[in-house]
Biopython code that builds the backbone (N, CA, C, O; Angstrom):
import numpy as np
from Bio.PDB.StructureBuilder import StructureBuilder

atoms = [
    (1, "MET", "N", (-11.815, -0.394, 25.987)),
    (1, "MET", "CA", (-11.144, -1.490, 24.830)),
    (1, "MET", "C", (-10.220, -1.917, 25.001)),
    (1, "MET", "O", (-9.367, -1.078, 25.289)),
    (2, "SER", "N", (-9.660, -3.577, 24.957)),
    (2, "SER", "CA", (-8.615, -3.598, 25.278)),
    (2, "SER", "C", (-7.608, -3.380, 24.225)),
    (2, "SER", "O", (-7.808, -2.779, 23.169)),
    (3, "ASN", "N", (-6.745, -3.808, 24.527)),
    (3, "ASN", "CA", (-5.410, -3.291, 23.942)),
    (3, "ASN", "C", (-5.556, -3.928, 22.519)),
    (3, "ASN", "O", (-5.687, -3.293, 21.473)),
    (4, "GLU", "N", (-5.483, -6.120, 22.738)),
    (4, "GLU", "CA", (-5.758, -6.575, 21.658)),
    (4, "GLU", "C", (-6.964, -6.341, 20.857)),
    (4, "GLU", "O", (-6.825, -6.715, 19.692)),
    (5, "SER", "N", (-8.234, -5.776, 21.169)),
    (5, "SER", "CA", (-8.970, -4.993, 20.314)),
    (5, "SER", "C", (-8.833, -3.905, 19.568)),
    (5, "SER", "O", (-9.438, -3.789, 18.502)),
    (6, "SER", "N", (-8.159, -3.136, 19.961)),
    (6, "SER", "CA", (-7.487, -1.713, 19.567)),
    (6, "SER", "C", (-7.287, -2.005, 17.877)),
    (6, "SER", "O", (-7.085, -3.122, 17.402)),
    (7, "LEU", "N", (-7.382, -0.873, 17.182)),
    (7, "LEU", "CA", (-6.653, -0.619, 15.587)),
    (7, "LEU", "C", (-5.573, -0.407, 15.501)),
    (7, "LEU", "O", (-5.195, -0.387, 14.329)),
    (8, "LYS", "N", (-4.491, -0.140, 16.546)),
    (8, "LYS", "CA", (-3.205, -0.323, 16.361)),
    (8, "LYS", "C", (-2.727, -1.963, 16.777)),
    (8, "LYS", "O", (-1.743, -2.654, 16.515)),
    (9, "PHE", "N", (-3.602, -2.101, 17.322)),
    (9, "PHE", "CA", (-2.791, -4.134, 17.874)),
    (9, "PHE", "C", (-3.379, -4.567, 16.555)),
    (9, "PHE", "O", (-2.385, -5.050, 16.013)),
    (10, "LYS", "N", (-4.100, -4.661, 15.934)),
    (10, "LYS", "CA", (-4.364, -5.231, 14.797)),
    (10, "LYS", "C", (-3.978, -5.070, 13.478)),
    (10, "LYS", "O", (-3.805, -5.920, 12.605)),
    (11, "PHE", "N", (-3.825, -3.422, 13.439)),
    (11, "PHE", "CA", (-2.900, -3.215, 12.614)),
    (11, "PHE", "C", (-1.077, -3.469, 12.453)),
    (11, "PHE", "O", (-0.420, -3.332, 11.421)),
    (12, "GLY", "N", (-0.699, -3.772, 13.490)),
    (12, "GLY", "CA", (0.907, -4.365, 13.890)),
    (12, "GLY", "C", (0.380, -5.893, 13.842)),
    (12, "GLY", "O", (1.352, -6.500, 13.393)),
    (13, "ARG", "N", (-0.436, -6.634, 14.022)),
    (13, "ARG", "CA", (-0.626, -8.137, 13.561)),
    (13, "ARG", "C", (-0.277, -8.318, 12.168)),
    (13, "ARG", "O", (0.574, -9.074, 11.699)),
    (14, "ARG", "N", (-1.200, -7.369, 11.462)),
    (14, "ARG", "CA", (-1.174, -7.750, 10.300)),
    (14, "ARG", "C", (0.036, -7.412, 9.662)),
    (14, "ARG", "O", (0.674, -8.215, 8.981)),
    (15, "LEU", "N", (0.412, -6.095, 9.891)),
    (15, "LEU", "CA", (2.268, -6.084, 9.340)),
    (15, "LEU", "C", (3.116, -6.767, 10.102)),
    (15, "LEU", "O", (4.104, -6.825, 9.370)),
    (16, "ARG", "N", (3.479, -7.508, 11.415)),
    (16, "ARG", "CA", (3.989, -8.656, 11.664)),
    (16, "ARG", "C", (3.669, -9.740, 10.287)),
    (16, "ARG", "O", (4.558, -10.074, 9.504)),
    (17, "SER", "N", (2.414, -10.138, 10.194)),
    (17, "SER", "CA", (2.152, -11.118, 9.314)),
    (17, "SER", "C", (3.008, -11.067, 8.081)),
    (17, "SER", "O", (3.963, -11.814, 7.867)),
    (18, "TYR", "N", (2.392, -9.711, 6.960)),
    (18, "TYR", "CA", (2.989, -9.365, 5.917)),
    (18, "TYR", "C", (4.550, -9.564, 5.706)),
    (18, "TYR", "O", (5.157, -10.242, 4.876)),
    (19, "ARG", "N", (5.060, -8.632, 6.880)),
    (19, "ARG", "CA", (6.586, -9.207, 6.991)),
    (19, "ARG", "C", (7.237, -10.462, 6.869)),
    (19, "ARG", "O", (8.079, -10.810, 6.042)),
    (20, "ARG", "N", (6.741, -11.080, 7.788)),
    (20, "ARG", "CA", (6.972, -12.338, 8.094)),
    (20, "ARG", "C", (6.576, -13.525, 6.662)),
    (20, "ARG", "O", (7.094, -14.566, 6.258)),
    (21, "LEU", "N", (5.857, -13.016, 6.402)),
    (21, "LEU", "CA", (4.974, -14.046, 4.647)),
    (21, "LEU", "C", (6.434, -13.578, 4.086)),
    (21, "LEU", "O", (7.217, -14.488, 3.813)),
    (22, "ARG", "N", (6.923, -12.035, 3.864)),
    (22, "ARG", "CA", (7.819, -11.666, 2.382)),
    (22, "ARG", "C", (9.599, -12.520, 3.188)),
    (22, "ARG", "O", (10.680, -12.605, 2.605)),
    (23, "ASP", "N", (9.277, -12.972, 4.543)),
    (23, "ASP", "CA", (10.754, -13.064, 5.199)),
    (23, "ASP", "C", (11.817, -12.249, 5.514)),
    (23, "ASP", "O", (12.997, -12.132, 5.187)),
    (24, "LEU", "N", (11.195, -11.836, 6.096)),
    (24, "LEU", "CA", (11.795, -10.211, 6.527)),
    (24, "LEU", "C", (12.084, -10.443, 7.969)),
    (24, "LEU", "O", (11.284, -11.114, 8.620)),
    (25, "THR", "N", (13.245, -9.910, 8.580)),
    (25, "THR", "CA", (13.430, -9.310, 9.767)),
    (25, "THR", "C", (12.868, -8.227, 9.994)),
    (25, "THR", "O", (12.483, -7.396, 9.171)),
    (26, "GLN", "N", (12.788, -8.196, 11.365)),
    (26, "GLN", "CA", (12.377, -6.403, 11.382)),
    (26, "GLN", "C", (14.025, -5.313, 11.244)),
    (26, "GLN", "O", (13.906, -4.090, 11.173)),
    (27, "ASP", "N", (15.537, -6.025, 11.224)),
    (27, "ASP", "CA", (15.943, -5.059, 10.428)),
    (27, "ASP", "C", (15.891, -4.950, 9.687)),
    (27, "ASP", "O", (15.907, -3.736, 9.482)),
    (28, "GLN", "N", (15.783, -5.693, 8.473)),
    (28, "GLN", "CA", (16.026, -5.908, 7.496)),
    (28, "GLN", "C", (14.430, -4.522, 6.773)),
    (28, "GLN", "O", (14.330, -3.511, 6.078)),
    (29, "PHE", "N", (13.649, -5.372, 7.492)),
    (29, "PHE", "CA", (12.418, -4.450, 7.042)),
    (29, "PHE", "C", (12.818, -2.873, 7.579)),
    (29, "PHE", "O", (13.337, -2.251, 6.653)),
    (30, "ALA", "N", (12.749, -2.359, 8.381)),
    (30, "ALA", "CA", (13.283, -1.255, 8.904)),
    (30, "ALA", "C", (14.587, -0.748, 7.845)),
    (30, "ALA", "O", (14.557, 0.450, 7.564)),
    (31, "GLU", "N", (14.966, -1.021, 7.643)),
    (31, "GLU", "CA", (16.690, -0.424, 6.791)),
    (31, "GLU", "C", (15.760, 0.056, 5.673)),
    (31, "GLU", "O", (15.888, 1.239, 5.355)),
    (32, "GLN", "N", (14.549, -0.914, 4.817)),
    (32, "GLN", "CA", (14.017, -0.525, 3.562)),
    (32, "GLN", "C", (13.260, 0.530, 3.661)),
    (32, "GLN", "O", (13.251, 1.445, 2.839)),
    (33, "ILE", "N", (12.459, 0.459, 4.849)),
    (33, "ILE", "CA", (11.347, 1.453, 5.190)),
    (33, "ILE", "C", (12.322, 3.377, 5.407)),
    (33, "ILE", "O", (11.860, 4.507, 5.247)),
    (34, "GLY", "N", (13.454, 3.005, 5.731)),
    (34, "GLY", "CA", (13.750, 4.051, 6.578)),
    (34, "GLY", "C", (13.767, 4.255, 7.831)),
    (34, "GLY", "O", (14.107, 5.390, 8.166)),
    (35, "CYS", "N", (13.480, 3.439, 8.737)),
    (35, "CYS", "CA", (12.821, 4.013, 10.238)),
    (35, "CYS", "C", (14.466, 3.076, 11.322)),
    (35, "CYS", "O", (15.603, 2.714, 11.020)),
    (36, "SER", "N", (13.641, 3.067, 12.543)),
    (36, "SER", "CA", (14.542, 2.276, 13.467)),
    (36, "SER", "C", (13.267, 0.528, 13.356)),
    (36, "SER", "O", (12.092, 0.397, 13.013)),
    (37, "THR", "N", (14.595, -0.711, 13.971)),
    (37, "THR", "CA", (13.903, -2.089, 14.451)),
    (37, "THR", "C", (12.777, -1.018, 15.681)),
    (37, "THR", "O", (11.611, -1.127, 16.058)),
    (38, "GLU", "N", (13.575, -0.318, 15.882)),
    (38, "GLU", "CA", (12.734, -0.521, 17.740)),
    (38, "GLU", "C", (11.257, 0.181, 16.991)),
    (38, "GLU", "O", (10.439, -0.140, 17.853)),
    (39, "TYR", "N", (10.868, 0.543, 16.474)),
    (39, "TYR", "CA", (10.137, 1.710, 15.776)),
    (39, "TYR", "C", (9.430, 0.411, 14.813)),
    (39, "TYR", "O", (8.609, 0.940, 14.064)),
    (40, "ILE", "N", (9.458, -0.544, 14.669)),
    (40, "ILE", "CA", (8.564, -1.858, 13.608)),
    (40, "ILE", "C", (8.117, -2.280, 14.833)),
    (40, "ILE", "O", (6.916, -2.324, 15.101)),
    (41, "SER", "N", (9.243, -2.689, 15.827)),
    (41, "SER", "CA", (8.730, -3.495, 17.250)),
    (41, "SER", "C", (7.251, -2.657, 17.438)),
    (41, "SER", "O", (6.122, -2.973, 17.062)),
    (42, "ARG", "N", (7.676, -1.606, 18.087)),
    (42, "ARG", "CA", (6.449, -0.959, 18.809)),
    (42, "ARG", "C", (5.117, -0.713, 17.760)),
    (42, "ARG", "O", (3.964, -0.425, 18.082)),
    (43, "ILE", "N", (5.539, -0.873, 16.742)),
    (43, "ILE", "CA", (4.404, -1.114, 15.423)),
    (43, "ILE", "C", (3.390, -1.998, 16.068)),
    (43, "ILE", "O", (2.342, -1.884, 16.704)),
    (44, "GLU", "N", (4.553, -3.371, 15.400)),
    (44, "GLU", "CA", (3.743, -4.820, 15.276)),
    (44, "GLU", "C", (3.065, -4.869, 16.673)),
    (44, "GLU", "O", (1.952, -5.381, 16.548)),
    (45, "ARG", "N", (3.328, -4.527, 17.941)),
    (45, "ARG", "CA", (3.077, -4.567, 19.155)),
    (45, "ARG", "C", (1.966, -4.144, 19.753)),
    (45, "ARG", "O", (1.482, -4.598, 20.790)),
    (46, "GLY", "N", (1.478, -3.090, 18.958)),
    (46, "GLY", "CA", (0.395, -1.994, 18.857)),
    (46, "GLY", "C", (0.364, -0.894, 20.190)),
    (46, "GLY", "O", (-0.536, -0.530, 20.947)),
    (47, "LEU", "N", (1.800, -0.569, 20.069)),
    (47, "LEU", "CA", (1.883, 0.558, 20.778)),
    (47, "LEU", "C", (1.946, 2.067, 20.276)),
    (47, "LEU", "O", (1.579, 2.992, 21.000)),
    (48, "VAL", "N", (2.364, 2.225, 19.180)),
    (48, "VAL", "CA", (2.158, 3.507, 18.611)),
    (48, "VAL", "C", (1.733, 2.879, 17.092)),
    (48, "VAL", "O", (1.641, 1.712, 16.709)),
    (49, "SER", "N", (1.468, 4.454, 16.246)),
    (49, "SER", "CA", (0.950, 4.388, 15.112)),
    (49, "SER", "C", (1.383, 5.044, 13.626)),
    (49, "SER", "O", (0.993, 6.178, 13.349)),
    (50, "PRO", "N", (2.190, 4.291, 12.704)),
    (50, "PRO", "CA", (2.669, 4.802, 11.690)),
    (50, "PRO", "C", (2.036, 6.325, 10.990)),
    (50, "PRO", "O", (0.936, 6.878, 10.972)),
    (51, "SER", "N", (3.161, 6.567, 10.545)),
    (51, "SER", "CA", (1.794, 7.985, 9.796)),
    (51, "SER", "C", (2.051, 7.542, 8.334)),
    (51, "SER", "O", (2.974, 6.792, 8.016)),
    (52, "PHE", "N", (0.952, 8.192, 7.283)),
    (52, "PHE", "CA", (0.919, 7.758, 6.614)),
    (52, "PHE", "C", (1.499, 7.534, 5.524)),
    (52, "PHE", "O", (1.192, 6.660, 4.714)),
    (53, "ASP", "N", (2.913, 8.794, 5.390)),
    (53, "ASP", "CA", (4.071, 8.018, 4.742)),
    (53, "ASP", "C", (4.275, 7.320, 4.692)),
    (53, "ASP", "O", (4.178, 6.744, 3.608)),
    (54, "LEU", "N", (4.954, 6.416, 6.264)),
    (54, "LEU", "CA", (5.362, 5.688, 6.261)),
    (54, "LEU", "C", (4.606, 4.359, 5.891)),
    (54, "LEU", "O", (5.110, 3.352, 5.395)),
    (55, "ILE", "N", (3.295, 4.565, 6.235)),
    (55, "ILE", "CA", (2.649, 2.871, 5.778)),
    (55, "ILE", "C", (2.465, 3.310, 3.868)),
    (55, "ILE", "O", (1.551, 2.947, 3.128)),
    (56, "GLU", "N", (3.068, 3.743, 3.689)),
    (56, "GLU", "CA", (3.247, 4.190, 1.950)),
    (56, "GLU", "C", (4.326, 3.143, 2.158)),
    (56, "GLU", "O", (4.268, 1.945, 1.881)),
    (57, "LYS", "N", (5.372, 3.863, 2.726)),
    (57, "LYS", "CA", (6.751, 3.148, 2.268)),
    (57, "LYS", "C", (6.257, 1.198, 2.839)),
    (57, "LYS", "O", (6.193, 0.269, 2.034)),
    (58, "MET", "N", (6.106, 1.126, 3.698)),
    (58, "MET", "CA", (5.795, 0.130, 4.363)),
    (58, "MET", "C", (4.983, -1.166, 2.914)),
    (58, "MET", "O", (5.446, -2.231, 2.506)),
    (59, "CYS", "N", (3.879, -0.545, 2.574)),
    (59, "CYS", "CA", (3.647, -1.068, 1.635)),
    (59, "CYS", "C", (4.154, -1.234, 0.282)),
    (59, "CYS", "O", (3.851, -1.902, -0.707)),
    (60, "PHE", "N", (4.855, -0.555, 0.537)),
    (60, "PHE", "CA", (5.830, -0.537, -1.387)),
    (60, "PHE", "C", (6.803, -1.818, -0.757)),
    (60, "PHE", "O", (6.530, -2.962, -1.121)),
    (61, "ALA", "N", (7.536, -1.671, -0.144)),
    (61, "ALA", "CA", (8.056, -2.735, 0.634)),
    (61, "ALA", "C", (7.809, -4.197, 0.726)),
    (61, "ALA", "O", (8.559, -5.152, 0.929)),
    (62, "LEU", "N", (6.761, -4.107, 0.552)),
    (62, "LEU", "CA", (5.728, -5.591, 0.773)),
    (62, "LEU", "C", (5.067, -6.074, 0.094)),
    (62, "LEU", "O", (4.393, -7.097, 0.217)),
    (63, "ASN", "N", (5.246, -5.030, -1.120)),
    (63, "ASN", "CA", (4.677, -5.095, -2.494)),
    (63, "ASN", "C", (2.999, -6.093, -2.201)),
    (63, "ASN", "O", (2.557, -7.215, -2.447)),
    (64, "ILE", "N", (2.455, -4.557, -1.407)),
    (64, "ILE", "CA", (1.067, -5.217, -1.016)),
    (64, "ILE", "C", (-0.208, -3.539, -1.550)),
    (64, "ILE", "O", (0.227, -2.435, -1.877)),
    (65, "GLU", "N", (-1.350, -3.835, -1.482)),
    (65, "GLU", "CA", (-2.069, -2.460, -0.860)),
    (65, "GLU", "C", (-2.059, -2.153, 0.380)),
    (65, "GLU", "O", (-1.693, -2.871, 1.310)),
    (66, "PRO", "N", (-2.596, -0.716, 0.438)),
    (66, "PRO", "CA", (-2.578, -0.195, 2.017)),
    (66, "PRO", "C", (-3.402, -1.186, 2.543)),
    (66, "PRO", "O", (-3.145, -1.936, 3.484)),
    (67, "LYS", "N", (-4.653, -1.121, 1.707)),
    (67, "LYS", "CA", (-6.330, -1.707, 1.633)),
    (67, "LYS", "C", (-5.395, -2.872, 2.976)),
    (67, "LYS", "O", (-5.780, -2.981, 4.141)),
    (68, "ALA", "N", (-4.258, -3.540, 2.428)),
    (68, "ALA", "CA", (-4.230, -5.149, 3.497)),
    (68, "ALA", "C", (-4.053, -5.184, 4.274)),
    (68, "ALA", "O", (-3.971, -6.314, 4.754)),
    (69, "LEU", "N", (-3.880, -4.306, 4.941)),
    (69, "LEU", "CA", (-3.001, -3.974, 6.385)),
    (69, "LEU", "C", (-4.388, -3.529, 7.109)),
    (69, "LEU", "O", (-4.499, -3.387, 8.326)),
    (70, "PHE", "N", (-5.423, -3.333, 6.163)),
    (70, "PHE", "CA", (-6.253, -2.616, 7.283)),
    (70, "PHE", "C", (-7.860, -3.346, 6.759)),
    (70, "PHE", "O", (-8.955, -2.786, 6.710)),
    (71, "ASP", "N", (-7.516, -4.700, 6.429)),
    (71, "ASP", "CA", (-8.745, -5.819, 6.061)),
    (71, "ASP", "C", (-8.701, -6.684, 7.118)),
    (71, "ASP", "O", (-8.277, -7.828, 6.957)),
    (72, "PHE", "N", (-9.288, -6.075, 8.747)),
    (72, "PHE", "CA", (-9.046, -7.216, 9.769)),
    (72, "PHE", "C", (-9.973, -8.475, 9.537)),
    (72, "PHE", "O", (-9.942, -9.435, 10.306)),
    (73, "ASN", "N", (-10.749, -8.418, 8.498)),
    (73, "ASN", "CA", (-11.912, -9.510, 8.616)),
    (73, "ASN", "C", (-11.566, -10.529, 7.312)),
    (73, "ASN", "O", (-12.417, -11.354, 6.979)),
    (74, "GLU", "N", (-10.050, -10.420, 6.457)),
    (74, "GLU", "CA", (-9.672, -11.080, 5.774)),
    (74, "GLU", "C", (-9.047, -12.447, 6.507)),
    (74, "GLU", "O", (-8.625, -13.197, 5.626)),
    (75, "GLY", "N", (-8.890, -12.902, 7.598)),
    (75, "GLY", "CA", (-8.435, -14.073, 8.463)),
    (75, "GLY", "C", (-7.194, -14.120, 8.214)),
    (75, "GLY", "O", (-6.773, -13.295, 7.403)),
    (76, "GLN", "N", (-6.393, -14.925, 8.724)),
    (76, "GLN", "CA", (-4.871, -15.279, 9.156)),
    (76, "GLN", "C", (-4.067, -15.574, 7.968)),
    (76, "GLN", "O", (-4.132, -16.609, 7.305)),
    (77, "LEU", "N", (-3.185, -14.415, 7.731)),
    (77, "LEU", "CA", (-1.959, -15.075, 6.783)),
    (77, "LEU", "C", (-1.165, -16.079, 7.079)),
    (77, "LEU", "O", (-0.922, -16.290, 8.267)),
    (78, "LYS", "N", (-0.698, -16.757, 6.251)),
    (78, "LYS", "CA", (0.128, -18.066, 6.590)),
    (78, "LYS", "C", (1.483, -17.276, 6.498)),
    (78, "LYS", "O", (1.572, -16.380, 5.658)),
    (79, "GLU", "N", (2.512, -17.558, 7.298)),
    (79, "GLU", "CA", (3.390, -17.004, 8.186)),
    (79, "GLU", "C", (4.327, -18.618, 7.641)),
    (79, "GLU", "O", (5.434, -18.878, 8.112)),
]
sb = StructureBuilder()
sb.init_structure("model")
sb.init_model(0)
sb.init_chain("A")
sb.init_seg("    ")
for serial, (resi, resn, name, xyz) in enumerate(atoms, 1):
    if name == "N":
        sb.init_residue(resn, " ", resi, " ")
    sb.init_atom(name, np.array(xyz, "f"), 0.0, 1.0, " ", f" {name:<3s}", serial, name[0])
structure = sb.get_structure()
């Protein structure tokens, strides 16, 4: 399976799209959810997977439901 078709990669792309849609830098977002900027970067690049607890914090900070980060068929978000 190629990296671009992996669940981690798709999740990371959706997360980055929502973060940018909210005009948040990686630094600002990381501070809001209590993790490092490097970890956000690694998630967005599909290198690591966040825990359920962190996904919950991300969704709260982005004001979205968790399913939004996994709805890969929804189409591209406007950034």
